[in-house]
C-alpha positions as CSV (number, residue, x, y, z in Angstrom):
1,M,10.8,-10.0,23.6
2,N,12.6,-7.7,21.2
3,N,16.0,-6.0,20.4
4,F,17.4,-9.0,18.7
5,N,21.1,-9.0,18.1
6,E,22.7,-12.1,16.5
7,Y,26.3,-12.9,16.0
8,V,28.2,-16.1,15.3
9,Y,29.4,-18.2,18.4
10,N,33.3,-18.0,18.8
11,S,34.4,-21.8,19.4
12,S,37.5,-20.7,21.2
13,T,37.7,-20.6,25.2
14,S,38.7,-17.5,26.7
15,A,41.4,-17.6,29.2
16,Q,39.3,-15.3,31.5
17,A,36.3,-17.3,31.0
18,T,34.4,-18.6,34.1
19,A,31.4,-21.0,34.9
20,S,29.1,-18.2,34.3
21,D,30.5,-17.4,30.6
22,P,29.1,-19.6,28.1
23,E,32.8,-19.8,26.6
24,F,33.8,-21.7,29.9
25,Y,31.8,-24.8,28.6
26,G,33.3,-25.1,25.2
27,R,31.6,-25.8,21.9
28,A,31.2,-29.5,22.2
29,Y,29.4,-29.0,25.0
30,F,26.6,-26.9,23.4
31,E,26.4,-29.0,20.5
32,D,26.0,-32.1,22.1
33,R,23.4,-30.6,24.5
34,I,21.6,-28.8,21.6
35,I,21.4,-32.4,19.4
36,N,20.2,-34.3,22.4
37,M,17.5,-31.9,23.0
38,S,16.5,-31.8,19.6
39,E,16.2,-35.3,18.7
40,D,12.9,-35.4,19.9
41,L,11.5,-32.4,18.6
42,K,9.1,-32.4,15.6
43,V,8.2,-29.8,13.3
44,S,4.5,-28.2,13.8
45,P,2.0,-28.2,10.7
46,T,1.7,-24.6,12.0
47,Y,4.5,-23.3,9.6
48,Y,2.9,-24.5,6.6
49,K,-0.6,-23.6,7.6
50,E,0.5,-20.0,8.0
51,V,2.5,-19.7,5.0
52,L,-0.6,-20.8,3.1
53,R,-2.8,-18.2,4.9
54,A,-0.5,-15.6,4.0
55,L,-0.6,-16.9,0.3
56,L,-4.5,-17.2,-0.2
57,S,-4.9,-13.4,0.4
58,G,-3.3,-13.0,-3.0
59,L,-4.9,-15.6,-5.1
60,R,-8.3,-14.1,-4.2
61,L,-9.2,-13.1,-7.6
62,S,-12.3,-11.0,-9.6
63,Y,-13.0,-10.1,-12.9
64,V,-15.7,-8.1,-14.8
65,D,-18.2,-10.2,-16.8
66,D,-20.1,-9.5,-20.0
67,Q,-22.4,-6.9,-18.3
68,G,-19.5,-5.0,-16.7
69,D,-20.1,-6.3,-13.4
70,Y,-17.4,-7.3,-10.8
71,K,-17.7,-10.8,-9.9
72,E,-15.5,-12.7,-7.3
73,V,-13.8,-16.4,-8.1
74,K,-14.2,-18.7,-5.6
75,L,-11.1,-20.3,-4.2
76,H,-10.8,-23.9,-3.0
77,H,-7.8,-25.4,-0.9
78,G,-7.0,-28.8,-2.1
79,R,-7.0,-31.2,-5.1
80,Q,-10.4,-31.0,-7.1
81,E,-9.9,-32.3,-10.4
82,R,-12.4,-35.3,-10.4
83,N,-14.8,-33.2,-8.3
84,I,-14.6,-30.5,-10.6
85,A,-15.3,-32.3,-13.8
86,K,-18.3,-34.0,-12.1
87,L,-20.0,-30.8,-11.1
88,F,-19.3,-29.1,-14.5
89,Q,-21.0,-32.2,-16.1
90,E,-23.9,-31.9,-13.7
91,N,-24.0,-28.2,-14.5
92,N,-23.3,-27.6,-10.8
93,L,-20.2,-25.5,-11.3
94,V,-19.9,-21.8,-11.4
95,L,-17.3,-20.7,-13.6
96,P,-14.5,-19.3,-13.2
97,Y,-13.4,-21.3,-10.4
98,S,-9.6,-21.9,-8.7
99,T,-8.0,-23.9,-6.6
100,V,-4.9,-24.2,-4.7
101,F,-2.7,-27.1,-3.0
102,Q,1.2,-27.5,-1.8
103,S,2.8,-29.4,-4.5
104,A,6.4,-29.7,-3.6
105,V,9.0,-28.8,-0.5
106,S,12.5,-28.3,-1.1
107,E,15.8,-27.3,0.6
108,D,17.5,-24.2,-0.6
109,P,20.9,-24.7,-1.2
110,E,21.7,-21.6,-2.6
111,K,20.9,-19.8,0.8
112,R,22.1,-22.4,3.3
113,R,24.7,-21.7,5.8
114,S,27.2,-24.3,7.1
115,W,25.4,-26.5,9.6
116,S,28.4,-26.2,11.9
117,V,27.9,-22.5,12.5
118,L,26.4,-22.0,16.2
119,Q,24.7,-18.6,16.6
120,K,24.3,-16.9,19.9
121,S,21.7,-14.3,20.2
122,S,21.0,-11.6,22.5
123,V,17.0,-11.1,23.2
124,W,15.5,-8.6,25.2
125,D,12.8,-9.7,27.8
126,D,10.4,-7.2,28.8
127,E,8.9,-9.4,31.6
128,S,12.1,-9.8,33.5
129,Q,14.2,-6.6,32.0
130,R,17.1,-8.1,31.1
131,A,18.9,-9.5,27.8
132,L,18.5,-13.4,27.5
133,R,21.1,-15.5,25.6
134,V,19.9,-17.8,23.1
135,L,21.8,-20.4,20.8
136,S,20.6,-22.1,17.7
137,Y,21.8,-23.4,14.4
138,P,21.2,-21.6,11.4
139,D,17.4,-21.5,9.9
140,L,17.0,-23.8,7.2
141,P,16.0,-22.5,3.8
142,V,13.6,-24.2,2.0
143,R,11.3,-23.8,-1.6
144,I,7.7,-24.3,-1.1
145,E,5.8,-24.7,-4.2
146,Y,2.2,-24.6,-4.8
147,T,0.0,-25.3,-7.6
148,F,-2.6,-22.7,-8.5
149,S,-5.5,-23.5,-10.8
150,V,-7.9,-21.4,-12.2
151,W,-11.0,-23.0,-14.7
152,A,-13.0,-20.8,-16.8
153,K,-15.5,-21.3,-19.7
154,Y,-14.6,-18.1,-21.8
155,L,-10.8,-17.5,-22.7
156,S,-11.6,-13.7,-22.2
157,H,-12.2,-14.4,-18.4
158,L,-9.0,-16.5,-18.0
159,D,-7.0,-13.9,-19.4
160,Q,-8.5,-11.2,-17.0
161,L,-7.4,-13.5,-14.4
162,S,-4.2,-14.4,-15.5
163,A,-3.1,-10.7,-15.8
164,T,-4.2,-9.9,-12.5
165,L,-2.1,-12.6,-11.1
166,R,1.1,-11.7,-13.1
167,M,0.5,-8.3,-12.0
168,R,0.3,-9.3,-7.7
169,F,3.6,-11.3,-8.1
170,N,5.5,-8.6,-10.1
171,P,8.4,-8.7,-9.3
172,H,7.3,-11.0,-6.0
173,K,4.5,-10.8,-3.1
174,N,5.8,-10.7,0.5
175,L,4.2,-13.1,3.0
176,D,4.6,-11.8,6.5
177,I,4.3,-14.6,8.9
178,A,4.5,-14.2,12.6
179,G,7.8,-15.4,14.6
180,T,9.6,-15.8,11.3
181,H,11.3,-14.1,8.3
182,I,9.3,-12.3,5.9
183,L,8.8,-14.6,3.1
184,K,8.9,-13.9,-0.8
185,A,6.4,-15.6,-3.2
186,F,7.3,-15.6,-7.0
187,L,5.0,-16.8,-10.0
188,K,7.3,-19.3,-11.2
189,S,5.8,-20.8,-14.3
190,E,2.1,-20.8,-16.0
191,E,1.0,-23.8,-18.2
192,D,-2.3,-24.0,-20.7
193,V,-4.0,-27.5,-19.6
194,S,-7.2,-27.1,-21.2
195,K,-8.8,-30.3,-22.4
196,T,-8.8,-30.2,-26.1
197,D,-10.5,-33.2,-27.2
198,V,-14.1,-32.1,-26.6
199,G,-17.1,-33.7,-28.0
200,D,-19.7,-31.6,-30.2
201,K,-22.4,-31.5,-27.6
202,E,-20.1,-31.3,-24.5
203,D,-19.3,-27.6,-23.1
204,R,-15.6,-26.7,-23.3
205,I,-13.7,-25.7,-19.8
206,I,-10.2,-24.1,-20.3
207,R,-8.2,-24.2,-17.4
208,K,-4.4,-22.8,-16.5
209,N,-1.8,-24.0,-14.1
210,F,0.4,-21.7,-12.2
211,T,3.2,-22.3,-10.1
212,I,3.9,-20.5,-7.3
213,E,7.3,-20.7,-5.5
214,V,7.5,-19.1,-1.7
215,Q,11.3,-19.2,-0.4
216,G,11.7,-19.0,3.3
217,Y,13.3,-20.4,6.4
218,L,12.2,-22.9,8.5
219,S,13.0,-21.7,11.8
220,S,15.6,-24.4,13.9
221,P,14.8,-24.7,17.7
222,R,15.8,-21.8,20.0
223,F,17.5,-22.9,23.5
224,L,17.9,-20.3,26.2
225,L,21.4,-20.1,27.8
226,T,21.1,-19.5,31.6
227,H,23.7,-17.5,33.5
228,T,24.9,-21.0,34.9
229,G,25.5,-22.2,31.7
230,K,22.8,-24.4,31.6
231,I,20.5,-24.9,28.3
232,T,16.8,-25.0,28.2
233,K,14.5,-25.4,25.3
234,I,12.2,-22.2,24.4
235,N,8.9,-23.0,23.5
236,S,8.0,-22.2,19.8
237,D,4.8,-22.3,17.9
238,F,6.9,-24.1,15.0
239,W,8.4,-27.0,17.1
240,I,6.5,-29.7,19.5
C-alpha cells in the first residue's frame, strides 16, 4: 500500500450521506466499534526490538590504540555491571567494552494530540487497485531512554570513544523503522561513574554512562472501513 493521505474525521453528519458513506453512521458508531475492538489488543515487543536494532548501528564504536591500529569495541545488550567486574578481576575482560539497555519509557506530552481526534486515512492498495479507507486514533508520542556504558582502562581510549559518540548524535541520529515514523535519537547526557576507591594492587577501570533518548510514535491500531460502513481490524506487526 502507498499514497497515504490523512485528514481529521469530521463528526458532523452530511444530509446527503447514505449507508455506504462513513458519515452516515456518525462519530459515536465508529468510536464505540474501535474501542470495543481495541480492548483485547496488546502491544507487540516487535516495536521496541526494532528501535533497539536501529539504534545499535550507531553504538558500535572503534578507536585507535597506542600502536596506531584500529580496534573494534565489543557491544553487549543488557545490564552487565556484576559480570564485567568479575571478568575484570579474573583478567578475562578485553577493554574497552560497551553495553546498552533500555532504562525508561514515557509518554511525550508536548507532542500528544487530543485522543478524541478520530483520523480517517486513504491508502492505495496495489493488489485490489483501489483506495482503502482506514480509521485510527492519533499515534502515541513516546520517549525511550537507553543507558549506554563504556568501560576502559585508559582515559585516552575513553576520550576517543566519547568524542565519536558525540559526533554521531550531533545534532541527532535518524532511526528508520519500517511501518512507522522516522525516529530521532538524541544524546541527552553523559556521566563519569568511574570507581575512585581502588586499592593499591587493584587495576583501575574507568567508565562513562551515556543517556540516549529516542523520540518517536507508537502506532495506534488501524481499522479498515468497508464500503458498507463496517469496521475490521488491520493486521499489524505492532499490535497482536
